[in-house]
N, C-alpha and C positions, 0 to 999 in steps of 0.2 A: 504494499500500500504506499503511495507517495506521501512525503512529509507535507504537512499543512503549512502554507506560507503565513507567517505571523505579522509581516510588515503591513502598515497602513498605506504607505507610499512606495511606488517603484523606485529603486535605486538606479542611478545612471553610472556607467563605468567612468572612472577618472584616473588620473595619475598626478596627484597634487602633493607637493611637499607640505609637511605640517610639523608642529611640535606639540608634544604632550607635556604638561607640567603640573606639578602638585607640590605640596609642602611649601606654600608661599613662594613658588618658583625656585626653590632650592634644588628640586629634582626635575630634570628636563630630559626628554627622549625625542629624537627625530623619528619621524614615521612617514609613510605614504598613505594618502587617502585613495583606496582602490575603487570604492564606489560610494556614492553620496545621494542622499535624499533630503527632503525638508526636515525629517525627523531623526536621521541617524546616518551612520557610515560604517564601512569596513576599513579598518586600519591595518596596514602591514608594518611590522616592527621586528627588529632582530630577536627580542625575547619579550614575551608578555607577562612573565611571572612576577616582575617587579612593579608592574602597573597596578595601582589601587582600583577599587571598584568605582570611585568617583574621582574625577580629574578635570582639568581644563585642556581644551584643544585650540590651537591657533592655526589658522589657514591663511598664510601671508598673501596668496594671490587675490583673495577676496577681502583681506583685512578683517576677518571674522574671528571672534572668540566664542567658544561654546563651553558650557558646563556639560559633562558627559557622564553617563552611567554605563558601565560595562554590562552587556547582556550575555556575552559568551566569549570564550577564549579557546584558541588552538595554539599550536607551537609558535607560529609567527603571525597570527591574525587576532584582532579584536573586533567584535561587533559592538557598536555603541549606540545608545539612544541619546539624542540631544535634549538635555533637560531645559536649557535656556540659551538663547543667543545673547551674549553679554555686550558685544560691541560689533557694529557692522559699518563698513565704509559708507554704504548706501544710506544707513540710518543717520549718519552724522552730516550728510550733505544737505 
């Protein structure tokens, strides 16, 4: 039986550089946003095991900052839900 899709919005493939940070920016990891939707993303990273359940994500191309909630982890990938858009270039224009 096929697995039920839990996403509300379809994700689009991307290849965007991004940064994960937590502990008041004292811990930072570079990652790639592999797919993206309005509500979440799949992130590729060297190791996911040091990443906490809640963190912030910065996508420089869009100048967007998100609070994220980890929904799933594999060896090199994280599935995240965007809890909140903190700052957006388009919102500040």
